[in-house]
N, CA and C atoms as an extended XYZ file, in Angstrom:
549
Properties=species:S:1:pos:R:3:atomname:S:1:resname:S:1:resid:I:1 pbc="F F F"
N        21.274       14.380      -28.480 N   MET     1
C        21.947       13.163      -28.288 CA  MET     1
C        23.256       13.066      -29.064 C   MET     1
N        24.249       13.652      -29.113 N   GLY     2
C        25.365       13.585      -29.666 CA  GLY     2
C        25.256       14.161      -31.248 C   GLY     2
N        25.219       13.132      -32.197 N   ASN     3
C        25.384       13.449      -33.682 CA  ASN     3
C        23.734       13.501      -34.280 C   ASN     3
N        22.637       12.939      -33.326 N   PHE     4
C        21.556       12.828      -34.040 CA  PHE     4
C        20.478       13.781      -33.210 C   PHE     4
N        19.515       14.105      -34.132 N   THR     5
C        18.168       14.813      -33.276 CA  THR     5
C        17.161       13.802      -33.737 C   THR     5
N        16.497       13.434      -32.571 N   PHE     6
C        15.243       12.293      -32.848 CA  PHE     6
C        13.817       13.138      -32.752 C   PHE     6
N        13.295       13.390      -33.855 N   ASN     7
C        12.099       14.078      -34.085 CA  ASN     7
C        10.810       13.048      -34.090 C   ASN     7
N        10.247       12.895      -32.964 N   GLU     8
C         9.062       11.911      -33.049 CA  GLU     8
C         7.949       12.512      -33.911 C   GLU     8
N         7.391       11.894      -34.909 N   THR     9
C         6.318       12.465      -35.589 CA  THR     9
C         4.965       12.272      -34.911 C   THR     9
N         3.819       12.525      -35.606 N   GLU    10
C         2.582       12.422      -34.991 CA  GLU    10
C         2.101       11.205      -34.574 C   GLU    10
N         2.788       10.118      -35.236 N   ILE    11
C         2.493        8.658      -35.016 CA  ILE    11
C         3.676        8.059      -34.074 C   ILE    11
N         3.103        7.935      -32.879 N   ARG    12
C         4.106        7.225      -31.858 CA  ARG    12
C         4.950        6.242      -32.375 C   ARG    12
N         6.200        6.561      -31.945 N   GLY    13
C         7.218        5.435      -32.384 CA  GLY    13
C         8.025        5.649      -33.659 C   GLY    13
N         7.455        6.660      -34.452 N   VAL    14
C         7.910        6.906      -35.754 CA  VAL    14
C         8.939        8.087      -35.882 C   VAL    14
N        10.171        8.061      -36.075 N   TYR    15
C        10.934        9.178      -35.888 CA  TYR    15
C        11.585        9.473      -37.286 C   TYR    15
N        11.575       11.005      -37.246 N   ILE    16
C        12.569       11.642      -38.343 CA  ILE    16
C        13.761       12.104      -37.798 C   ILE    16
N        14.813       11.652      -38.344 N   ILE    17
C        16.199       11.633      -37.480 CA  ILE    17
C        17.093       12.572      -38.343 C   ILE    17
N        17.427       13.727      -37.845 N   ASP    18
C        18.450       14.713      -38.596 CA  ASP    18
C        19.772       14.143      -37.822 C   ASP    18
N        20.613       14.266      -38.806 N   VAL    19
C        22.085       13.547      -38.583 CA  VAL    19
C        23.079       14.756      -38.727 C   VAL    19
N        23.856       15.134      -37.688 N   LYS    20
C        24.994       16.006      -37.953 CA  LYS    20
C        26.128       15.699      -38.865 C   LYS    20
N        26.443       16.558      -39.698 N   THR    21
C        27.478       16.228      -40.644 CA  THR    21
C        28.708       17.221      -40.422 C   THR    21
N        29.777       16.599      -40.689 N   TYR    22
C        31.109       17.338      -40.508 CA  TYR    22
C        31.544       17.302      -41.948 C   TYR    22
N        31.845       18.617      -42.415 N   GLY    23
C        32.198       18.801      -43.846 CA  GLY    23
C        33.247       19.844      -43.917 C   GLY    23
N        34.073       19.671      -45.099 N   ASP    24
C        34.957       20.840      -45.540 CA  ASP    24
C        35.297       20.622      -46.910 C   ASP    24
N        36.351       21.226      -47.349 N   ASN    25
C        36.425       21.377      -48.756 CA  ASN    25
C        36.857       19.845      -49.401 C   ASN    25
N        37.091       18.905      -48.618 N   ARG    26
C        37.170       17.378      -49.009 CA  ARG    26
C        36.105       16.529      -48.949 C   ARG    26
N        34.793       17.197      -48.397 N   GLY    27
C        33.680       16.314      -48.427 CA  GLY    27
C        32.848       16.272      -47.079 C   GLY    27
N        32.657       15.496      -46.560 N   TYR    28
C        31.835       15.218      -45.237 CA  TYR    28
C        32.009       13.978      -44.642 C   TYR    28
N        31.743       13.927      -43.390 N   PHE    29
C        31.721       12.931      -42.438 CA  PHE    29
C        30.514       12.691      -41.715 C   PHE    29
N        29.880       11.668      -41.391 N   MET    30
C        28.617       11.647      -40.697 CA  MET    30
C        28.518       10.236      -39.981 C   MET    30
N        28.231        9.920      -38.815 N   GLU    31
C        27.708        8.900      -38.002 CA  GLU    31
C        26.278        8.385      -38.641 C   GLU    31
N        25.941        7.350      -39.006 N   THR    32
C        24.536        7.163      -39.528 CA  THR    32
C        23.719        5.978      -38.457 C   THR    32
N        24.578        5.695      -37.536 N   TYR    33
C        23.878        4.878      -36.716 CA  TYR    33
C        24.928        4.714      -35.441 C   TYR    33
N        24.352        4.840      -34.089 N   LYS    34
C        25.218        4.824      -33.080 CA  LYS    34
C        24.112        3.908      -31.900 C   LYS    34
N        24.271        2.675      -31.855 N   ALA    35
C        23.335        2.061      -30.789 CA  ALA    35
C        23.161        2.821      -29.587 C   ALA    35
N        24.071        3.428      -28.791 N   SER    36
C        23.766        3.912      -27.440 CA  SER    36
C        22.850        5.110      -27.636 C   SER    36
N        23.125        5.915      -28.797 N   ASP    37
C        22.392        7.160      -28.846 CA  ASP    37
C        20.977        6.659      -29.332 C   ASP    37
N        20.652        5.559      -29.913 N   PHE    38
C        19.314        5.196      -30.518 CA  PHE    38
C        18.740        4.681      -29.237 C   PHE    38
N        19.437        3.971      -28.305 N   LYS    39
C        18.745        3.391      -27.326 CA  LYS    39
C        18.266        4.428      -26.250 C   LYS    39
N        19.068        5.378      -26.269 N   ALA    40
C        18.922        6.669      -25.154 CA  ALA    40
C        17.627        7.567      -25.760 C   ALA    40
N        17.208        7.333      -27.248 N   ALA    41
C        16.235        7.880      -27.534 CA  ALA    41
C        14.841        7.097      -27.538 C   ALA    41
N        15.118        6.000      -27.239 N   GLY    42
C        13.832        4.848      -26.975 CA  GLY    42
C        13.785        4.017      -28.175 C   GLY    42
N        14.825        3.861      -29.065 N   ILE    43
C        14.868        3.038      -30.117 CA  ILE    43
C        15.889        1.920      -29.960 C   ILE    43
N        15.522        0.910      -29.412 N   ASP    44
C        16.224       -0.265      -29.054 CA  ASP    44
C        16.154       -1.485      -29.692 C   ASP    44
N        16.774       -1.260      -30.874 N   CYS    45
C        16.691       -2.340      -31.936 CA  CYS    45
C        18.038       -3.285      -32.016 C   CYS    45
N        17.957       -4.536      -32.442 N   ASP    46
C        19.075       -5.250      -32.677 CA  ASP    46
C        19.070       -5.479      -34.228 C   ASP    46
N        19.580       -4.532      -35.106 N   PHE    47
C        19.754       -4.449      -36.509 CA  PHE    47
C        20.576       -5.688      -36.892 C   PHE    47
N        19.973       -6.739      -37.978 N   VAL    48
C        20.524       -7.908      -38.116 CA  VAL    48
C        20.763       -8.012      -39.803 C   VAL    48
N        20.142       -6.959      -40.465 N   GLN    49
C        20.357       -7.140      -41.924 CA  GLN    49
C        20.177       -5.711      -42.492 C   GLN    49
N        21.134       -5.500      -43.385 N   ASP    50
C        21.300       -4.079      -44.230 CA  ASP    50
C        20.748       -4.435      -45.643 C   ASP    50
N        20.195       -3.614      -46.236 N   ASN    51
C        19.489       -3.712      -47.410 CA  ASN    51
C        19.909       -2.455      -48.163 C   ASN    51
N        20.081       -2.691      -49.641 N   GLN    52
C        20.158       -1.330      -50.390 CA  GLN    52
C        19.452       -1.592      -51.743 C   GLN    52
N        18.676       -0.767      -52.397 N   SER    53
C        18.184       -0.530      -53.542 CA  SER    53
C        18.405        0.797      -54.478 C   SER    53
N        18.368        0.428      -55.671 N   SER    54
C        18.513        1.610      -56.566 CA  SER    54
C        17.308        1.562      -57.639 C   SER    54
N        16.722        2.817      -57.756 N   SER    55
C        15.548        3.033      -58.558 CA  SER    55
C        15.581        4.285      -59.268 C   SER    55
N        14.782        4.436      -60.312 N   ARG    56
C        14.760        5.785      -61.114 CA  ARG    56
C        13.678        6.448      -60.993 C   ARG    56
N        13.452        7.663      -61.313 N   ARG    57
C        12.201        8.598      -61.081 CA  ARG    57
C        10.971        7.674      -61.330 C   ARG    57
N        10.007        7.891      -60.290 N   GLY    58
C         8.875        7.635      -60.432 CA  GLY    58
C         8.506        5.985      -59.993 C   GLY    58
N         9.660        5.295      -59.504 N   VAL    59
C         9.501        3.912      -59.132 CA  VAL    59
C         8.961        4.178      -57.777 C   VAL    59
N         7.764        3.267      -57.607 N   LEU    60
C         7.109        3.358      -56.427 CA  LEU    60
C         7.011        1.915      -55.817 C   LEU    60
N         7.742        1.744      -54.549 N   ARG    61
C         7.814        0.380      -54.070 CA  ARG    61
C         6.873        0.356      -52.517 C   ARG    61
N         6.157       -0.661      -52.422 N   GLY    62
C         5.252       -0.744      -51.372 CA  GLY    62
C         3.746       -0.597      -51.721 C   GLY    62
N         2.989       -0.808      -50.587 N   LEU    63
C         3.248       -0.725      -49.178 CA  LEU    63
C         3.459       -1.981      -48.882 C   LEU    63
N         4.539       -2.455      -47.991 N   HIS    64
C         5.077       -3.695      -47.752 CA  HIS    64
C         5.257       -4.015      -46.176 C   HIS    64
N         4.990       -5.045      -45.779 N   PHE    65
C         5.095       -5.412      -44.322 CA  PHE    65
C         5.576       -7.019      -44.351 C   PHE    65
N         5.980       -7.457      -43.325 N   GLN    66
C         5.964       -8.973      -42.846 CA  GLN    66
C         4.842       -9.253      -42.084 C   GLN    66
N         4.107      -10.149      -42.007 N   LYS    67
C         3.020      -10.548      -41.382 CA  LYS    67
C         3.437      -11.310      -39.908 C   LYS    67
N         4.186      -12.326      -39.926 N   ASN    68
C         4.614      -12.950      -38.852 CA  ASN    68
C         6.035      -12.659      -38.136 C   ASN    68
N         6.779      -12.076      -39.198 N   TYR    69
C         8.079      -11.590      -38.709 CA  TYR    69
C         8.431      -10.087      -39.088 C   TYR    69
N         7.492       -9.353      -38.387 N   PRO    70
C         7.674       -7.799      -38.528 CA  PRO    70
C         9.077       -7.371      -38.270 C   PRO    70
N         9.322       -6.214      -39.111 N   GLN    71
C        10.645       -5.523      -38.826 CA  GLN    71
C        10.338       -4.137      -38.483 C   GLN    71
N        11.425       -3.791      -37.710 N   SER    72
C        11.646       -2.335      -37.653 CA  SER    72
C        12.659       -2.056      -38.625 C   SER    72
N        12.581       -0.729      -39.142 N   LYS    73
C        13.463       -0.303      -40.156 CA  LYS    73
C        14.071        1.061      -39.908 C   LYS    73
N        15.293        1.267      -40.100 N   LEU    74
C        15.816        2.530      -40.148 CA  LEU    74
C        16.258        2.834      -41.770 C   LEU    74
N        15.670        3.974      -42.320 N   VAL    75
C        15.981        4.030      -43.681 CA  VAL    75
C        16.393        5.477      -43.976 C   VAL    75
N        17.272        5.425      -45.154 N   ARG    76
C        17.899        6.674      -45.570 CA  ARG    76
C        18.377        6.492      -47.067 C   ARG    76
N        18.483        7.783      -47.717 N   VAL    77
C        18.987        7.654      -48.995 CA  VAL    77
C        20.291        8.312      -49.278 C   VAL    77
N        21.332        7.412      -49.900 N   LEU    78
C        22.431        7.721      -50.132 CA  LEU    78
C        22.685        8.536      -51.568 C   LEU    78
N        21.995        8.395      -52.405 N   LYS    79
C        21.828        9.439      -53.662 CA  LYS    79
C        20.341        9.621      -54.072 C   LYS    79
N        20.328       10.998      -54.550 N   GLY    80
C        18.955       11.158      -54.998 CA  GLY    80
C        17.942       11.789      -53.765 C   GLY    80
N        16.623       11.410      -54.101 N   GLU    81
C        15.570       11.848      -53.299 CA  GLU    81
C        14.185       10.888      -53.303 C   GLU    81
N        13.679       10.624      -52.339 N   VAL    82
C        12.562        9.804      -52.241 CA  VAL    82
C        11.459       10.467      -51.245 C   VAL    82
N        10.374       10.252      -51.353 N   PHE    83
C         9.252       10.395      -50.469 CA  PHE    83
C         8.831        8.947      -49.698 C   PHE    83
N         9.179        9.137      -48.523 N   ASP    84
C         9.029        7.679      -47.778 CA  ASP    84
C         7.869        7.516      -46.785 C   ASP    84
N         7.161        6.484      -46.785 N   VAL    85
C         5.831        6.628      -45.978 CA  VAL    85
C         5.827        5.243      -45.140 C   VAL    85
N         5.254        5.682      -43.878 N   ALA    86
C         4.921        4.558      -43.007 CA  ALA    86
C         3.268        4.479      -42.576 C   ALA    86
N         2.762        3.378      -42.726 N   VAL    87
C         1.198        3.181      -42.330 CA  VAL    87
C         1.088        2.290      -41.078 C   VAL    87
N         0.597        2.921      -39.964 N   ASP    88
C         0.292        2.288      -38.770 CA  ASP    88
C        -0.569        1.151      -38.970 C   ASP    88
N        -0.241       -0.078      -38.505 N   LEU    89
C        -0.944       -1.373      -38.566 CA  LEU    89
C        -1.212       -1.806      -37.165 C   LEU    89
N        -0.842       -0.998      -36.144 N   ARG    90
C        -0.876       -1.665      -34.831 CA  ARG    90
C        -2.193       -1.782      -34.235 C   ARG    90
N        -2.681       -2.821      -33.958 N   LYS    91
C        -3.682       -3.164      -33.209 CA  LYS    91
C        -4.286       -2.247      -31.885 C   LYS    91
N        -5.177       -1.485      -31.754 N   GLY    92
C        -5.213       -0.638      -30.627 CA  GLY    92
C        -4.718        0.677      -30.572 C   GLY    92
N        -3.872        1.004      -31.761 N   SER    93
C        -3.266        2.276      -31.871 CA  SER    93
C        -4.159        3.310      -32.137 C   SER    93
N        -3.864        4.564      -31.502 N   GLU    94
C        -4.883        5.542      -31.792 CA  GLU    94
C        -4.679        6.199      -33.291 C   GLU    94
N        -3.525        5.730      -33.822 N   THR    95
C        -3.265        6.235      -35.080 CA  THR    95
C        -3.420        4.930      -36.091 C   THR    95
N        -4.150        3.919      -35.740 N   TYR    96
C        -4.218        2.873      -36.771 CA  TYR    96
C        -4.670        3.201      -37.733 C   TYR    96
N        -4.226        2.676      -39.030 N   GLY    97
C        -4.607        3.263      -40.448 CA  GLY    97
C        -4.027        4.656      -40.880 C   GLY    97
N        -3.305        5.402      -39.971 N   LYS    98
C        -3.009        6.561      -40.601 CA  LYS    98
C        -1.449        6.408      -40.914 C   LYS    98
N        -1.131        7.435      -41.674 N   TRP    99
C         0.210        7.569      -42.422 CA  TRP    99
C         1.081        8.724      -42.011 C   TRP    99
N         2.268        8.629      -42.092 N   VAL   100
C         3.245        9.669      -42.056 CA  VAL   100
C         4.223        9.437      -43.156 C   VAL   100
N         4.663       10.744      -43.573 N   GLY   101
C         5.817       10.694      -44.807 CA  GLY   101
C         6.851       11.592      -44.568 C   GLY   101
N         7.718       11.488      -45.249 N   VAL   102
C         9.006       12.453      -45.200 CA  VAL   102
C         9.812       12.418      -46.360 C   VAL   102
N        10.455       13.560      -46.867 N   VAL   103
C        11.347       13.545      -48.025 CA  VAL   103
C        12.696       13.160      -47.447 C   VAL   103
N        13.201       12.137      -48.039 N   LEU   104
C        14.623       11.832      -47.496 CA  LEU   104
C        15.593       12.090      -48.872 C   LEU   104
N        16.809       12.720      -48.584 N   SER   105
C        17.657       12.823      -49.889 CA  SER   105
C        18.975       12.869      -49.263 C   SER   105
N        19.838       12.662      -50.380 N   GLU   106
C        21.264       12.795      -50.055 CA  GLU   106
C        21.744       14.103      -49.495 C   GLU   106
N        20.861       15.225      -49.844 N   GLU   107
C        21.243       16.703      -49.369 CA  GLU   107
C        21.003       16.799      -48.012 C   GLU   107
N        19.481       16.317      -47.371 N   ASN   108
C        19.158       16.528      -46.069 CA  ASN   108
C        19.735       15.412      -45.073 C   ASN   108
N        19.978       14.386      -45.767 N   LYS   109
C        20.695       13.332      -44.768 CA  LYS   109
C        19.830       12.913      -43.918 C   LYS   109
N        18.689       13.108      -43.824 N   ARG   110
C        17.648       12.633      -42.828 CA  ARG   110
C        17.292       11.119      -42.964 C   ARG   110
N        17.161       10.486      -41.747 N   GLN   111
C        16.851        9.040      -41.598 CA  GLN   111
C        15.250        9.006      -41.072 C   GLN   111
N        14.774        7.870      -41.397 N   PHE   112
C        13.370        7.764      -41.030 CA  PHE   112
C        13.442        6.150      -40.205 C   PHE   112
N        12.857        6.372      -39.011 N   PHE   113
C        12.751        4.979      -38.258 CA  PHE   113
C        11.255        4.826      -38.444 C   PHE   113
N        10.840        3.484      -38.574 N   ILE   114
C         9.642        2.919      -38.653 CA  ILE   114
C         9.857        1.649      -37.799 C   ILE   114
N         9.124        1.563      -36.624 N   PRO   115
C         9.051        0.429      -35.805 CA  PRO   115
C         8.308       -0.815      -36.424 C   PRO   115
N         8.267       -1.825      -35.854 N   LYS   116
C         7.489       -3.039      -36.217 CA  LYS   116
C         5.905       -2.536      -36.035 C   LYS   116
N         5.090       -3.113      -36.806 N   GLY   117
C         3.780       -3.041      -37.179 CA  GLY   117
C         3.292       -1.993      -38.021 C   GLY   117
N         4.320       -1.623      -38.985 N   PHE   118
C         3.864       -0.670      -40.102 CA  PHE   118
C         4.050       -1.239      -41.370 C   PHE   118
N         3.341       -0.578      -42.194 N   ALA   119
C         3.485       -0.777      -43.641 CA  ALA   119
C         4.492        0.165      -44.321 C   ALA   119
N         5.339       -0.240      -45.167 N   HIS   120
C         6.461        0.888      -45.494 CA  HIS   120
C         6.374        0.952      -46.981 C   HIS   120
N         6.683        2.129      -47.630 N   GLY   121
C         6.591        2.440      -49.135 CA  GLY   121
C         7.522        3.734      -49.424 C   GLY   121
N         7.946        3.710      -50.603 N   PHE   122
C         8.473        4.934      -51.022 CA  PHE   122
C         8.198        5.118      -52.485 C   PHE   122
N         8.292        6.388      -53.007 N   VAL   123
C         8.528        6.875      -54.422 CA  VAL   123
C         9.694        7.635      -54.629 C   VAL   123
N        10.577        7.556      -55.894 N   VAL   124
C        11.526        8.155      -56.278 CA  VAL   124
C        11.243        9.440      -56.672 C   VAL   124
N        11.717       10.461      -56.154 N   LEU   125
C        11.391       12.078      -56.873 CA  LEU   125
C        12.605       12.562      -57.808 C   LEU   125
N        13.847       11.829      -57.547 N   SER   126
C        14.912       12.370      -58.434 CA  SER   126
C        14.976       11.353      -59.714 C   SER   126
N        16.062       11.924      -60.500 N   ASP   127
C        16.142       10.965      -61.672 CA  ASP   127
C        16.651        9.636      -61.498 C   ASP   127
N        17.479        9.410      -60.207 N   TYR   128
C        17.877        8.155      -59.763 CA  TYR   128
C        17.940        8.248      -58.215 C   TYR   128
N        17.910        7.153      -57.476 N   ALA   129
C        18.076        7.139      -56.105 CA  ALA   129
C        18.583        5.860      -55.686 C   ALA   129
N        19.386        6.024      -54.560 N   GLU   130
C        20.077        4.710      -53.986 CA  GLU   130
C        19.438        4.924      -52.460 C   GLU   130
N        18.685        3.717      -52.019 N   PHE   131
C        17.830        3.736      -50.829 CA  PHE   131
C        18.772        2.667      -49.929 C   PHE   131
N        19.024        3.124      -48.554 N   ALA   132
C        19.340        1.941      -47.745 CA  ALA   132
C        18.717        1.902      -46.503 C   ALA   132
N        18.742        0.503      -46.025 N   TYR   133
C        17.901        0.511      -44.702 CA  TYR   133
C        18.483       -0.665      -43.783 C   TYR   133
N        18.253       -0.527      -42.519 N   LYS   134
C        18.769       -1.481      -41.633 CA  LYS   134
C        17.193       -2.234      -41.183 C   LYS   134
N        17.451       -3.498      -40.989 N   CYS   135
C        16.144       -4.117      -40.483 CA  CYS   135
C        16.575       -4.887      -39.246 C   CYS   135
N        15.567       -5.165      -38.217 N   ASP   136
C        15.928       -5.698      -36.844 CA  ASP   136
C        15.380       -7.247      -37.220 C   ASP   136
N        14.857       -7.711      -38.238 N   ASP   137
C        14.693       -9.463      -38.553 CA  ASP   137
C        15.041       -9.512      -39.991 C   ASP   137
N        15.362      -10.562      -40.256 N   VAL   138
C        15.796      -10.917      -41.746 CA  VAL   138
C        14.530      -10.815      -42.697 C   VAL   138
N        14.655      -10.831      -43.791 N   TYR   139
C        13.452      -10.946      -44.892 CA  TYR   139
C        13.110      -12.324      -44.919 C   TYR   139
N        11.792      -12.659      -44.875 N   HIS   140
C        11.115      -13.920      -45.152 CA  HIS   140
C        10.065      -13.807      -46.392 C   HIS   140
N        10.770      -14.151      -47.441 N   PRO   141
C         9.836      -13.868      -48.639 CA  PRO   141
C         8.497      -14.514      -48.526 C   PRO   141
N         8.345      -15.638      -47.954 N   GLU   142
C         7.011      -16.268      -47.897 CA  GLU   142
C         6.122      -15.587      -46.925 C   GLU   142
N         6.619      -14.615      -46.240 N   ASP   143
C         5.824      -13.987      -45.143 CA  ASP   143
C         5.364      -12.588      -45.609 C   ASP   143
N         5.711      -12.146      -46.622 N   GLU   144
C         5.510      -10.668      -47.117 CA  GLU   144
C         3.839      -10.511      -47.386 C   GLU   144
N         3.650       -9.226      -46.877 N   GLY   145
C         2.207       -8.768      -47.154 CA  GLY   145
C         2.225       -7.449      -47.651 C   GLY   145
N         1.092       -6.899      -48.096 N   GLY   146
C         1.056       -5.523      -48.789 CA  GLY   146
C        -0.335       -5.205      -48.639 C   GLY   146
N        -0.328       -3.397      -48.916 N   ILE   147
C        -1.452       -2.886      -49.174 CA  ILE   147
C        -1.529       -2.074      -50.254 C   ILE   147
N        -2.504       -1.957      -51.121 N   ILE   148
C        -2.327       -1.104      -52.440 CA  ILE   148
C        -1.738        0.316      -51.964 C   ILE   148
N        -0.995        0.982      -52.834 N   TRP   149
C        -0.238        2.131      -52.643 CA  TRP   149
C        -1.273        3.355      -52.621 C   TRP   149
N        -2.227        3.192      -53.477 N   ASN   150
C        -3.184        4.217      -53.400 CA  ASN   150
C        -4.657        4.170      -52.750 C   ASN   150
N        -4.362        3.301      -51.798 N   ASP   151
C        -5.863        2.930      -51.078 CA  ASP   151
C        -6.373        4.361      -50.616 C   ASP   151
N        -7.701        4.385      -50.858 N   PRO   152
C        -8.295        5.605      -50.604 CA  PRO   152
C        -8.667        5.783      -49.008 C   PRO   152
N        -8.826        4.708      -48.160 N   ASP   153
C        -9.011        4.769      -46.860 CA  ASP   153
C        -7.722        5.449      -46.069 C   ASP   153
N        -6.846        4.928      -46.651 N   ILE   154
C        -5.423        5.379      -45.957 CA  ILE   154
C        -5.040        6.940      -46.333 C   ILE   154
N        -5.352        7.181      -47.902 N   GLY   155
C        -5.240        8.543      -48.366 CA  GLY   155
C        -4.006        9.220      -48.412 C   GLY   155
N        -2.892        8.535      -48.908 N   ILE   156
C        -1.448        8.987      -48.888 CA  ILE   156
C        -1.340       10.107      -49.881 C   ILE   156
N        -0.759       11.225      -49.438 N   GLU   157
C        -0.745       12.388      -50.317 CA  GLU   157
C         0.711       12.226      -51.179 C   GLU   157
N         0.763       11.282      -52.108 N   TRP   158
C         1.961       11.063      -52.786 CA  TRP   158
C         2.291       12.404      -53.651 C   TRP   158
N         3.678       12.874      -53.631 N   PRO   159
C         3.966       13.928      -54.424 CA  PRO   159
C         4.045       13.415      -55.894 C   PRO   159
N         3.983       14.531      -56.686 N   ASP   160
C         4.057       14.149      -58.047 CA  ASP   160
C         5.487       13.680      -58.432 C   ASP   160
N         5.738       12.492      -58.910 N   ALA   161
C         6.937       11.961      -59.284 CA  ALA   161
C         6.927       11.518      -60.715 C   ALA   161
N         5.949       11.974      -61.404 N   GLY   162
C         6.053       11.738      -62.885 CA  GLY   162
C         5.159       10.562      -63.188 C   GLY   162
N         5.417        9.719      -64.410 N   GLU   163
C         4.753        8.442      -64.603 CA  GLU   163
C         5.522        7.369      -63.642 C   GLU   163
N         4.384        6.786      -62.818 N   LEU   164
C         4.761        5.796      -61.909 CA  LEU   164
C         5.282        4.536      -62.380 C   LEU   164
N         6.235        3.886      -61.736 N   THR   165
C         6.307        2.451      -62.266 CA  THR   165
C         6.458        1.671      -60.881 C   THR   165
N         5.517        0.552      -60.960 N   LEU   166
C         5.116       -0.287      -59.976 CA  LEU   166
C         5.652       -1.754      -60.384 C   LEU   166
N         6.198       -2.698      -59.416 N   SER   167
C         5.933       -4.120      -59.791 CA  SER   167
C         4.685       -4.601      -59.917 C   SER   167
N         4.577       -5.734      -60.803 N   GLU   168
C         3.307       -6.316      -60.982 CA  GLU   168
C         2.598       -6.742      -59.545 C   GLU   168
N         3.393       -7.181      -58.633 N   LYS   169
C         3.113       -7.413      -57.452 CA  LYS   169
C         2.232       -6.285      -56.681 C   LYS   169
N         2.949       -5.180      -56.806 N   ASP   170
C         2.469       -3.842      -56.034 CA  ASP   170
C         1.214       -3.314      -56.690 C   ASP   170
N         0.802       -3.810      -58.166 N   THR   171
C        -0.485       -3.139      -58.492 CA  THR   171
C        -1.545       -4.067      -58.149 C   THR   171
N        -1.192       -5.228      -57.468 N   ARG   172
C        -2.081       -6.210      -57.178 CA  ARG   172
C        -2.465       -6.362      -55.658 C   ARG   172
N        -1.829       -5.607      -54.945 N   GLN   173
C        -2.043       -5.542      -53.258 CA  GLN   173
C        -3.501       -5.373      -53.296 C   GLN   173
N        -3.927       -6.099      -52.020 N   PRO   174
C        -5.320       -5.690      -51.282 CA  PRO   174
C        -5.477       -4.255      -50.711 C   PRO   174
N        -6.578       -3.852      -50.618 N   THR   175
C        -6.906       -2.590      -50.015 CA  THR   175
C        -6.536       -2.774      -48.437 C   THR   175
N        -6.471       -1.660      -47.728 N   PHE   176
C        -6.468       -1.717      -46.265 CA  PHE   176
C        -7.495       -2.562      -45.664 C   PHE   176
N        -8.835       -2.330      -46.014 N   ALA   177
C        -9.845       -2.999      -45.458 CA  ALA   177
C        -9.895       -4.546      -45.621 C   ALA   177
N        -9.443       -4.847      -46.911 N   GLU   178
C        -9.211       -6.161      -47.523 CA  GLU   178
C        -8.306       -6.930      -46.864 C   GLU   178
N        -6.988       -6.325      -46.508 N   SER   179
C        -5.876       -6.967      -45.791 CA  SER   179
C        -6.248       -7.259      -44.358 C   SER   179
N        -7.161       -6.428      -43.584 N   LYS   180
C        -7.316       -6.896      -42.329 CA  LYS   180
C        -6.375       -7.311      -41.451 C   LYS   180
N        -5.087       -6.469      -41.614 N   ILE   181
C        -3.892       -6.921      -41.015 CA  ILE   181
C        -3.805       -5.908      -39.812 C   ILE   181
N        -3.304       -6.424      -38.621 N   GLU   182
C        -3.188       -5.877      -37.398 CA  GLU   182
C        -2.152       -6.376      -36.619 C   GLU   182
N        -1.227       -5.550      -36.105 N   PHE   183
C        -0.202       -6.335      -35.359 CA  PHE   183
C        -0.152       -6.027      -33.921 C   PHE   183
C-alpha cells in the first residue's frame, strides 16, 4: 500500500507498520500517516490528538488504558529506541490477556498500531528517546486505568534496559486479575 507495509501481529488488529523512506546525502523523507492507505489496510481511525514524550534509558511507562474512553494509538519513535507493548483487554478475544511487543527506533522507523481495548506501555532502551503517538480520542485523566508492568499472569518479556525508572503511579497499578478490565 504505497509507502506502508502493514504486518498484522499474532494479536488480531495490532499492526507493526514498516514505512518506506526516501534518502540521499541530504537526509531522508517519509510519510508517517496517510488516511487512505491506513483505511485500505483496515485501520479506519479519526485521529484527534497527537502526543510526544521524552525519556531516558530505563524509563518504563505503562501499562495504561482509558476505561470509558478507550483510544486507538499509532506510535513511533523519533529519537532513540524503545520496546513497545500492547496487552489485549478485549472481552471475548481469543488473545485476551496476551501481549505483543516490538522494538521501535529512529533507525527502523517502524510504527505500531494499537486498537481500542488494549493496555499500552514501553521501556526506553537507548540513552534517550523521543516517542510520538496519534490517538483517536482525547486524553481524559479521570478515566485512566492501568495494570502493573511486571504482572506474572501477562508475563511480558521486557528486554534489559538497565535500572528501571517508573512513576509512583505505575509502581502501584493493580495486577491483571485485580483490574478485571474488559473492553
